Structure formats: C-alpha cells, structure tokens
C-alpha positions, 0 to 999 in steps of 0.5 A: 499499499503507498501511503501517499495515495488516498482513500476517496470511498467506502462501500458496504459488503452486503453479500459476496459471489467468490470464486474459490480454489478447484473443488474435487469432482463428484464420484458419481452422476447421480442427481439427488432430487427433492421427494417433497417441501422440507428442510434442506437438512432433513434426510427424507426431503431427498430421493437418496433418503440422505442430505446431499454429501459434498460434491453431489448435483441436486435437483429441486423439483417443481412443486417443491420448497426446500428450506436451505437451513445449513452454514457449510463449506461442503460444495455442492457440484450444482443445484438445479431448482425448479421449485422453490429453493428458500434460505433460512431467516433465523441462522447464518447460512452459506451455500458452496456451489459450481452452478445454482440455476433456476429454471422451470422443467427437468434439465440438469445440465451444466451449461452455465449461462446458456438457458434452454432455448426450449423452455415451454411457457409457463403455466399462468397459474404456477408458480416459477422456479425461485431462489428466495435469500429473504423476500421483501416482506420478510428480508434476512434479519440485521443479526444473520448473513446468507452467503451464496459463494462460487467454486469451481468443480473440474469438468465444468466449462470454465466459460460458463462456470462456476455461475448463478443463472436464472433462465425464467424464474425468479430471484429475491435477495432482500436484507436488512435495510440500510440507509446507504450502501456506499457512501463518500468520505467527509474528509481525506483519508490515508492508507490504513488509517483506522478512523474514516470520517464520512460525508453523510450519516448511516444506519444500519451498518454494525460492528463486524461488517465488511467494508472496501475502501477504494483508492484514487488511483492504481499502482504502476510498476514504474512506482517503487511500491508496485507490488506485482502480487497485489490484484490488479495492483489496486489499493483498495483496502477490505476492512473490518467495522469496529464501531459506527457513529453515524459519520464516523467508522472505526476500523480494525 
C-alpha cells in the first residue's frame, strides 16, 4: 500500500459471490432430487434418503419448497431449482456451489449461462422456479448472514461456470435495511487509517461488517511501492468495522 495515495470511498459489502480454489469432482453423476417440501438438512426431503453430500448435483423439483438451513463449507457441484429454494431467516447460512441454476423443467445440464432455448411457456397459474434469499416482506434479519459462494469443479466448462443463472425464473435477495450501501468520505484519509470520517450519517451498518475503501488511483510498475502480487495492482483495502458513530467508522 502506497501511503501517499488517498482513499476516496467506502462501500459496504452486503453479499459475496466469490471464486474459490478448485473442488474435487463428485464420485458419480447421479442427481439427488427432492421428493417433498422440507428442510435441506432433513434426509426425508431427498430421493436418496440422505442429505446431499459434498460434490453432489441436486434438483429441487417443481412444486417443492426446500428451506436451505445450513452453514456449510461442503460445496455442491450443482443445484438445479425447478421449485423454490428458500434460505432460512433464523440463522447464518452458506451455500457453496459450482452451478446454481433457477429454471423450470427437468433439465440438469451444466451449461451455465446457456439457458435452454426450448423452455415451455409457463402456466399462468403456476409459480415460477424461484431462489429466495429473503423477500421484500421478510428480509434476512440484521443479525444473520446468507451467503452463496461460487466454486469451480473439475470438468465444468470454465467459460460458463461457476455461475448463478436464472432462466425464466425468479431471484430475490433482501437483507436488513440500510440507508446507504456506499458513501463518500467526509475528509481525506490515508492508507491504513483506522478512523474514517463519512460525508453522511449511516444507519444499519454494524460492528463486524466488512467494508471496501477504494483508492483514487492504481499502482503502476514504475512506482517504487509497486507490488506485482496485488490483485489488479489496486490499492483498495478490505477492512472490518469495529465501531459505527453515525458519520464516522472505526476500523480494525
């Protein structure tokens, strides 16, 4: 970090979709399908009579609503949502997945962003395939986090996966209300400062939130402080909020 360069903005990280290191491929290509509505963590929800293991490909069938109630680092290879996948609101949740595809029908191909061109017209009275990470009426409460983390699996097309794709379905993401998800600084600050003045008062920001402080410029290779390993050679800092005082943040 070049201490001469200025930090110019703060951005609250409300969610993340992050590429991770490759995960092992599943031992077989059998699809685990829902046989009824119910919690993800209940064996009776699934065709195998077991909770889907790491590396499995899963289908939530039309007419079924599965409540995702896990906070797990065990990645699923693919989750195909023809019914409804709803994230729990009374706990922290995390779904790691190579492909999350919201699409009606029984297609379980791993084509990522290539939606089926021959999807039937939806029935007017039938609900769409849906992913609900909170709803407008029932958002994820401030005390909990819901995270979808994309990972790559060997054998997937790297041109289109990992991916979160909605093909003629519905996706909703609703969290605790914030008056700002980003705000300008109230004064110039420098690299690694811990007290950050804000141009406006913020509400809904909490201790433990992660924020991005973006720099006014990029490093270049002629700069004596240039570090080739820095992603994109930017000087953006990701920090954790230690205290919030309306128009001022204290960072770890």
